[in-house]
C-alpha positions as CSV (number, residue, x, y, z in Angstrom):
1,X,0.0,0.0,0.0
2,X,1.7,3.1,-1.2
3,X,1.3,6.3,0.9
4,X,1.8,9.9,-0.1
5,X,2.7,12.7,2.3
6,X,0.0,15.2,3.0
7,X,1.7,18.5,2.0
8,X,1.2,21.8,3.7
9,X,-1.7,23.1,1.7
10,X,-3.3,19.6,1.4
11,X,-3.7,19.9,5.2
12,X,-4.7,23.5,5.3
13,X,-7.4,23.0,2.6
14,X,-8.8,20.1,4.8
15,X,-8.8,22.3,7.9
16,X,-10.8,24.9,6.0
17,X,-13.5,22.4,4.9
18,X,-16.2,24.3,6.8
19,X,-15.5,27.5,4.9
20,X,-15.9,26.2,1.3
21,X,-16.4,22.9,-0.6
22,X,-12.7,22.5,-1.5
23,X,-13.5,21.9,-5.2
24,X,-12.2,23.5,-8.4
25,X,-14.7,23.6,-11.2
26,X,-14.4,23.9,-15.0
27,X,-16.7,23.3,-18.0
28,X,-15.8,23.4,-21.7
29,X,-18.5,23.4,-24.4
30,X,-18.2,22.0,-28.0
31,X,-20.1,22.2,-31.3
32,X,-19.8,18.5,-32.0
33,X,-19.5,15.3,-29.9
34,X,-16.5,14.5,-27.8
35,X,-15.0,11.1,-28.4
36,X,-15.5,9.4,-25.1
37,X,-12.9,6.7,-25.5
38,X,-10.1,9.2,-26.4
39,X,-11.1,11.3,-23.4
40,X,-11.1,8.4,-21.0
41,X,-7.7,7.1,-22.2
42,X,-6.1,10.6,-22.0
43,X,-7.5,11.1,-18.4
44,X,-6.3,7.5,-17.4
45,X,-2.8,8.3,-18.6
46,X,-2.8,11.5,-16.4
47,X,-4.3,9.8,-13.4
48,X,-1.8,6.9,-13.6
49,X,1.1,9.4,-13.7
50,X,-0.2,11.6,-10.8
51,X,-1.2,9.3,-8.0
52,X,-2.6,12.2,-5.8
53,X,-5.7,12.1,-8.2
54,X,-6.4,8.4,-7.3
55,X,-5.7,8.6,-3.6
56,X,-7.8,8.5,-0.4
57,X,-7.1,11.1,2.2
58,X,-6.6,9.7,5.7
59,X,-7.2,12.4,8.3
60,X,-5.2,10.9,11.1
61,X,-4.9,13.0,14.3
62,X,-1.2,12.2,14.3
63,X,-0.1,11.7,10.7
64,X,-2.6,12.7,8.0
65,X,-1.6,11.2,4.6
66,X,-2.8,9.9,1.3
67,X,-3.2,6.2,0.4
68,X,-2.8,5.5,-3.3
69,X,-5.4,3.4,-5.0
70,X,-4.7,1.0,-7.8
71,X,-8.2,-0.4,-8.5
72,X,-9.3,2.3,-10.9
73,X,-10.8,1.6,-14.3
74,X,-10.9,3.3,-17.7
75,X,-14.7,3.7,-17.5
76,X,-14.4,5.5,-14.1
77,X,-12.2,8.2,-15.7
78,X,-15.1,10.0,-17.5
79,X,-18.8,9.4,-17.0
80,X,-21.3,9.9,-19.8
81,X,-24.5,11.9,-19.5
82,X,-27.1,12.4,-22.2
83,X,-29.1,15.6,-21.5
84,X,-31.6,18.2,-22.8
85,X,-29.5,21.3,-21.8
86,X,-25.7,21.4,-21.7
87,X,-25.5,24.4,-19.4
88,X,-27.8,23.1,-16.7
89,X,-26.3,19.6,-17.0
90,X,-22.7,20.8,-16.5
91,X,-23.7,23.1,-13.6
92,X,-25.5,20.3,-11.9
93,X,-22.4,18.1,-12.2
94,X,-20.2,20.8,-10.8
95,X,-22.5,21.4,-7.8
96,X,-21.3,18.2,-6.2
97,X,-18.8,18.0,-3.3
98,X,-16.4,15.1,-3.6
99,X,-15.4,13.2,-0.6
100,X,-11.7,13.4,0.0
101,X,-11.9,10.0,1.6
102,X,-13.2,8.5,-1.7
103,X,-11.1,6.6,-4.1
104,X,-10.8,9.3,-6.8
105,X,-10.2,13.0,-6.1
106,X,-11.9,14.1,-9.4
107,X,-15.1,13.6,-11.4
108,X,-15.2,14.3,-15.1
109,X,-18.4,14.0,-17.1
110,X,-19.0,14.2,-20.8
111,X,-22.4,15.7,-21.5
112,X,-24.1,15.1,-24.9
113,X,-27.1,17.0,-26.3
114,X,-28.4,17.1,-29.9
115,X,-25.0,16.8,-31.7
116,X,-23.2,19.1,-29.2
117,X,-21.3,18.2,-26.0
118,X,-19.5,19.6,-23.0
119,X,-17.0,18.3,-20.5
120,X,-17.3,19.2,-16.8
121,X,-14.3,18.8,-14.5
122,X,-14.4,18.7,-10.7
123,X,-11.1,18.2,-8.8
124,X,-10.4,18.4,-5.1
125,X,-8.6,21.6,-4.3
126,X,-6.5,19.6,-1.7
127,X,-4.7,18.1,-4.7
128,X,-3.9,21.2,-6.7
129,X,-4.5,25.0,-7.2
130,X,-5.9,26.9,-10.2
131,X,-2.6,27.0,-12.1
132,X,-2.1,23.2,-12.0
133,X,-5.8,22.7,-12.6
134,X,-5.3,24.4,-16.0
135,X,-2.3,22.3,-16.5
136,X,-4.3,19.1,-16.0
137,X,-6.9,20.3,-18.4
138,X,-4.3,21.2,-21.0
139,X,-2.7,17.8,-20.8
140,X,-6.0,16.0,-21.0
141,X,-6.7,17.9,-24.2
142,X,-3.2,17.2,-25.5
143,X,-3.6,13.5,-24.9
144,X,-6.9,13.4,-26.6
145,X,-5.5,15.1,-29.6
146,X,-2.6,12.7,-29.8
147,X,-5.0,9.8,-30.0
148,X,-7.2,11.6,-32.5
149,X,-4.2,12.0,-34.8
150,X,-3.3,8.3,-34.6
151,X,-0.3,8.8,-32.3
152,X,0.4,7.2,-28.8
153,X,0.0,8.5,-25.3
154,X,3.6,7.7,-24.7
155,X,4.4,11.0,-26.4
156,X,2.5,12.9,-23.7
157,X,5.1,14.7,-21.6
158,X,4.0,15.1,-17.9
159,X,6.0,16.8,-15.2
160,X,7.4,14.9,-12.3
161,X,8.8,15.9,-8.9
162,X,7.9,17.1,-5.5
163,X,4.5,18.4,-4.2
164,X,6.2,20.2,-1.3
165,X,5.6,23.9,-0.7
166,X,9.4,24.2,0.0
167,X,10.1,24.3,-3.8
168,X,9.2,27.9,-3.7
169,X,12.6,28.7,-2.1
170,X,14.8,26.6,-4.4
171,X,15.7,29.3,-6.8
172,X,16.3,32.0,-4.2
173,X,19.8,32.9,-2.9
174,X,20.7,31.4,0.5
175,X,20.2,34.9,2.0
176,X,16.7,35.3,0.4
177,X,15.6,31.8,1.3
178,X,16.7,32.2,4.9
179,X,14.7,35.5,5.2
180,X,11.7,34.0,3.5
181,X,11.6,31.1,5.9
182,X,11.3,33.5,8.8
183,X,8.3,35.5,7.5
184,X,6.1,34.5,10.4
185,X,3.8,37.5,10.1
186,X,0.2,36.3,9.9
187,X,-1.3,38.5,7.1
188,X,-4.6,36.5,7.2
189,X,-5.6,38.4,10.3
190,X,-6.3,41.9,9.0
191,X,-8.6,42.9,11.9
192,X,-11.4,43.8,9.5
193,X,-14.6,41.9,10.0
194,X,-16.8,43.5,7.3
195,X,-18.6,40.9,5.3
196,X,-21.3,40.5,2.6
197,X,-24.9,40.9,3.9
198,X,-26.1,37.3,3.5
199,X,-29.4,36.2,5.1
200,X,-29.5,33.8,8.0
201,X,-31.4,31.4,5.8
202,X,-30.5,27.8,6.5
203,X,-31.9,26.1,3.4
204,X,-28.9,26.5,1.1
205,X,-27.6,24.8,-2.0
206,X,-24.7,25.3,-4.4
207,X,-25.4,28.1,-7.0
208,X,-23.2,29.4,-9.8
209,X,-23.9,32.9,-11.0
210,X,-22.2,34.5,-13.9
211,X,-21.6,37.8,-15.6
212,X,-19.9,37.8,-19.1
213,X,-18.0,40.7,-20.5
214,X,-17.6,40.9,-24.3
215,X,-14.1,41.1,-25.8
216,X,-14.6,44.8,-26.9
217,X,-15.6,45.6,-23.3
218,X,-12.5,43.8,-21.9
219,X,-10.2,45.6,-24.3
220,X,-11.7,49.0,-23.4
221,X,-11.3,48.2,-19.7
222,X,-7.6,47.3,-20.2
223,X,-7.0,50.5,-22.1
224,X,-8.8,52.7,-19.7
225,X,-7.1,51.1,-16.7
226,X,-3.7,51.8,-18.2
227,X,-4.5,55.5,-18.0
228,X,-4.3,55.0,-14.2
229,X,-1.4,52.6,-14.2
230,X,-3.9,49.9,-13.3
231,X,-4.2,46.3,-14.5
232,X,-7.4,44.7,-15.6
233,X,-7.4,42.8,-12.4
234,X,-7.2,46.1,-10.6
235,X,-10.2,47.4,-12.6
236,X,-12.3,44.3,-11.7
237,X,-11.2,44.6,-8.0
238,X,-12.3,48.3,-7.9
239,X,-15.6,47.5,-9.4
240,X,-16.1,44.6,-7.0
241,X,-15.2,46.9,-4.0
242,X,-17.6,49.7,-5.1
243,X,-20.4,47.1,-5.7
244,X,-20.0,45.2,-2.5
245,X,-19.4,48.1,-0.2
246,X,-23.0,49.2,0.1
247,X,-24.0,45.6,0.4
248,X,-21.9,44.9,3.5
249,X,-23.6,43.8,6.8
250,X,-23.9,46.9,9.2
251,X,-20.7,47.8,10.8
252,X,-19.0,50.9,12.3
253,X,-15.7,49.9,10.5
254,X,-15.5,51.7,7.2
255,X,-12.6,49.6,5.9
256,X,-12.8,47.0,3.2
257,X,-10.4,44.1,2.6
258,X,-10.5,42.0,-0.6
259,X,-8.0,39.2,-0.5
260,X,-6.5,37.6,-3.6
261,X,-4.5,34.4,-3.8
262,X,-0.9,35.0,-5.0
263,X,0.7,32.3,-7.3
264,X,3.9,31.4,-5.6
265,X,5.4,29.9,-8.7
266,X,6.4,33.5,-9.4
267,X,9.2,32.9,-7.0
268,X,10.4,29.9,-9.1
269,X,12.6,30.5,-12.2
270,X,10.6,28.1,-14.3
271,X,7.3,29.6,-13.1
272,X,6.0,26.0,-12.7
273,X,5.6,23.5,-9.9
274,X,7.5,20.3,-10.1
275,X,4.3,18.3,-9.8
276,X,0.6,19.1,-9.5
277,X,0.1,20.8,-6.1
278,X,-0.9,23.9,-4.3
279,X,1.5,26.9,-4.3
280,X,-0.5,29.9,-3.2
281,X,-0.4,32.6,-0.7
282,X,-2.6,35.4,0.7
283,X,-2.4,39.0,-0.9
284,X,-4.9,41.2,0.9
285,X,-5.8,44.7,-0.5
286,X,-7.0,46.9,2.3
287,X,-9.0,50.1,1.6
288,X,-9.6,52.6,4.3
289,X,-12.6,53.7,2.4
290,X,-13.7,53.4,-1.3
291,X,-13.5,57.2,-2.1
292,X,-16.0,59.2,-4.0
293,X,-15.6,58.0,-7.5
294,X,-14.6,54.8,-9.4
295,X,-11.2,56.4,-10.2
296,X,-10.6,57.1,-6.5
297,X,-11.2,53.4,-5.8
298,X,-9.1,52.3,-8.7
299,X,-6.1,54.4,-7.7
300,X,-6.2,53.1,-4.2
301,X,-6.6,49.4,-5.4
302,X,-3.8,49.8,-7.9
303,X,-1.5,51.4,-5.4
304,X,-2.0,48.7,-2.7
305,X,-1.7,45.9,-5.2
306,X,1.5,47.3,-6.8
307,X,3.0,47.8,-3.4
308,X,2.3,44.1,-2.6
309,X,3.8,42.9,-5.9
310,X,6.9,45.0,-5.6
311,X,7.6,43.1,-2.4
312,X,10.0,40.3,-3.4
313,X,8.4,38.2,-0.7
314,X,4.8,38.8,-1.9
315,X,2.6,35.9,-0.9
316,X,5.2,34.2,1.4
317,X,4.1,35.9,4.7
318,X,2.6,33.4,7.2
319,X,3.6,30.2,5.3
320,X,6.5,29.6,7.8
321,X,4.0,30.0,10.6
322,X,1.7,27.3,9.1
323,X,4.7,25.0,8.6
324,X,5.9,25.6,12.1
325,X,2.4,24.7,13.6
326,X,2.5,21.3,11.8
327,X,6.2,20.7,12.7
328,X,5.9,21.3,16.5
329,X,2.4,20.1,17.2
330,X,0.6,16.8,16.7
331,X,-1.8,17.3,13.8
332,X,-5.0,17.5,15.9
333,X,-3.5,20.4,18.0
334,X,-2.1,22.1,14.9
335,X,-5.5,22.0,13.4
336,X,-7.0,23.7,16.4
337,X,-4.2,26.3,16.5
338,X,-4.6,27.1,12.8
339,X,-8.4,27.4,13.1
340,X,-7.9,29.9,16.0
341,X,-4.9,31.8,14.5
342,X,-5.7,31.9,10.8
343,X,-8.7,33.7,9.2
344,X,-10.2,32.6,5.9
345,X,-10.8,35.8,3.8
346,X,-14.4,37.0,4.2
347,X,-14.2,38.7,0.8
348,X,-12.0,37.1,-1.8
349,X,-11.1,37.5,-5.4
350,X,-9.4,35.0,-7.7
351,X,-8.1,35.8,-11.1
352,X,-7.6,32.4,-12.7
353,X,-6.6,34.2,-15.8
354,X,-6.6,33.2,-19.5
355,X,-7.9,29.8,-20.5
356,X,-5.9,29.2,-23.7
357,X,-7.9,28.1,-26.8
358,X,-5.1,25.5,-27.6
359,X,-5.5,24.1,-24.1
360,X,-9.2,23.4,-24.7
361,X,-9.4,22.6,-28.4
362,X,-10.3,19.0,-29.1
363,X,-9.5,17.7,-32.6
364,X,-12.3,18.0,-35.0
365,X,-14.5,20.0,-32.7
366,X,-15.2,23.8,-32.3
367,X,-14.8,25.0,-28.7
368,X,-17.6,27.5,-28.1
369,X,-17.1,28.5,-24.5
370,X,-15.1,27.6,-21.3
371,X,-15.0,28.8,-17.8
372,X,-13.3,27.8,-14.5
373,X,-14.0,28.8,-11.0
374,X,-12.5,28.1,-7.6
375,X,-14.2,26.7,-4.5
376,X,-17.8,27.1,-3.7
377,X,-17.9,29.4,-0.6
378,X,-20.1,28.9,2.4
379,X,-21.7,31.9,4.2
380,X,-20.4,34.4,5.3
381,X,-17.4,33.9,2.9
382,X,-17.8,35.1,-0.7
383,X,-15.4,35.0,-3.7
384,X,-15.4,36.6,-7.2
385,X,-13.6,34.6,-9.8
386,X,-12.5,35.7,-13.2
387,X,-11.4,33.7,-16.3
388,X,-11.0,34.8,-19.9
389,X,-11.6,32.7,-22.9
390,X,-11.3,33.9,-26.5
391,X,-11.2,37.5,-25.3
392,X,-14.4,37.1,-23.3
393,X,-14.2,37.4,-19.5
394,X,-16.5,35.3,-17.2
395,X,-17.1,36.6,-13.7
396,X,-18.4,34.0,-11.5
397,X,-19.6,33.7,-7.8
398,X,-19.9,30.1,-6.7
399,X,-21.9,30.1,-3.4
400,X,-23.8,27.7,-1.2
401,X,-26.7,29.9,-0.4
402,X,-30.5,30.4,-0.3
403,X,-32.8,31.8,-2.9
404,X,-32.7,35.2,-1.3
405,X,-29.0,35.1,-1.0
406,X,-28.8,34.3,-4.7
407,X,-30.9,37.3,-5.5
408,X,-28.5,39.5,-3.6
409,X,-25.5,37.9,-5.4
410,X,-27.1,38.6,-8.8
411,X,-27.6,42.2,-7.8
412,X,-24.0,42.3,-6.8
413,X,-22.9,41.0,-10.2
414,X,-25.2,43.4,-11.9
415,X,-23.7,46.3,-10.1
416,X,-20.2,45.1,-10.9
417,X,-21.0,45.1,-14.5
418,X,-22.6,48.6,-14.2
419,X,-19.5,50.0,-12.5
420,X,-17.3,48.6,-15.3
421,X,-19.5,49.9,-18.1
422,X,-19.7,53.4,-16.5
423,X,-15.9,53.5,-16.2
424,X,-15.5,53.1,-20.0
425,X,-18.6,55.1,-21.0
């Protein structure tokens, strides 16, 4: 029985299981029918190579670890569903929460409807983050296309190495690494308790709500943002801040914190992890107030984010503290200490970025749409995710909530869109 070490973020994601569903979601839509056998064989190759995807998590109070399973079959790699509506079928598949104690840490479904198809992908966030999720999707597509062209999956090149967070230090100088490993400051604790004004409703279910921005709109937002030395992500964050601010629960504190997740591969020369894993850190943006106008907010956001990114240790603060907790305490005590000491961001934002066309294009099929989103948050936590495909940006809030909560989320997304359109009007 082969075991895998539970790495730092595997354990942290498990500890945060009461804050979100720990799933990463993706759906890709095609004009034409996906070849199910090609897809299954490609996924089988990937799952065989990366044992974390076919492992069962053992949450031991002393030594949490993964047990690798070998009794997986080709048919289990991708399920088939025939449906009347691709969109509703994929969202229904993505609304599930996989059990980390199950045999497989993913569920992939091929959906078929009147000559068209879609593929939904659900993977446990404990196994990987958004960057490596995109890597897995790209390799799945690459493997499929090899088979479609009459070639062999032996030609599919897959990375191999460590899943440990410590690889973020490997390309630093000795002095830099030594300093980075002593960044014990816990930046998750901002002192700001402001949160979205959810209801107290108990009857909640997973909901995905979207707002799409046309390529021309995205281009205009980029150009306008540059006038204020702001990135497109800064522009989205400013709109998010202005939209959510009047929708916060009542509080005397006028500050607002929106926390992004920093890709720690930026500290590695190759910009890549050795194997699929989680390499992320917190990057909070604190606003004392949102200002009078959109440009006031944008300038403040851009200034804060640029200041964070200029720090050579951006995203690394607090990671040594997490590692220390697991090193000096038994796991059960470390879990309690982290729950007490660490705060999951009440208001988050995740820019998963561009979904490449080449990374989703299956041979012989036209890819018509694609989106990815991070974990489904549980109240009172909320997160806005953005992905861009073929120039079009999809903003998504994945939330476990009630009907009334969903109404408020839709109003929030409507206001985000209005703020963006007014900015470029």
